[in-house]
C-alpha positions in Angstrom: -30.9 -33.4 -75.0 -32.7 -36.5 -73.7 -31.2 -39.1 -71.5 -30.7 -41.6 -74.4 -28.7 -39.0 -76.3 -26.7 -38.2 -73.2 -25.9 -41.8 -72.6 -24.9 -42.3 -76.2 -22.7 -39.2 -76.1 -21.0 -40.6 -73.0 -20.3 -43.9 -74.7 -19.0 -42.2 -77.7 -16.7 -40.1 -75.6 -15.3 -43.2 -73.9 -14.8 -44.9 -77.3 -13.1 -41.8 -78.7 -10.8 -41.6 -75.7 -9.7 -45.2 -76.3 -9.2 -44.6 -80.0 -7.2 -41.4 -79.2 -4.9 -43.3 -76.8 -4.4 -46.0 -79.4 -3.5 -43.2 -81.9 -6.3 -44.2 -84.3 -7.7 -40.7 -84.2 -6.0 -37.4 -83.6 -8.8 -35.6 -81.8 -12.5 -35.6 -80.8 -15.1 -33.5 -79.1 -18.7 -32.2 -79.3 -19.8 -31.1 -82.8 -21.3 -27.8 -83.7 -24.8 -29.2 -83.5 -26.2 -30.8 -80.3 -26.7 -34.2 -82.1 -23.2 -34.4 -83.6 -19.8 -35.5 -82.5 -16.5 -34.4 -84.1 -13.8 -37.0 -84.8 -10.5 -36.1 -86.3 -9.5 -39.0 -88.5 -6.5 -39.0 -90.9 -6.1 -35.3 -90.3 -9.7 -34.4 -91.3 -12.4 -33.4 -88.8 -15.6 -35.2 -89.4 -18.9 -34.1 -87.9 -21.0 -37.2 -87.5 -24.5 -37.8 -86.1 -24.2 -39.6 -82.7 -25.3 -42.9 -84.1 -22.8 -42.8 -86.9 -20.0 -41.6 -84.6 -20.7 -44.6 -82.4 -20.6 -47.1 -85.3 -17.5 -45.4 -86.8 -15.6 -45.7 -83.5 -16.7 -49.2 -82.6 -15.7 -50.4 -86.1 -12.4 -48.6 -86.0 -11.5 -50.1 -82.6 -12.6 -53.5 -83.7 -10.6 -53.5 -86.9 -7.5 -52.4 -85.1 -7.8 -54.9 -82.3 -7.7 -58.0 -84.5 -4.4 -57.1 -86.2 
């Protein structure tokens, strides 16, 4: 894993922690592949590539901060 992926994974982990504490997701963690992150959303685990996981979490947090 290069430093860019490590930095992105760190940012995703921070976003996932925030979403978890806001009860927007019910779990998260490293995916089965090195370039994936698992997010449990609406009771279903999703294995997303890092860039998609980042976008998913930022959009989820944004949508729930304006309501």
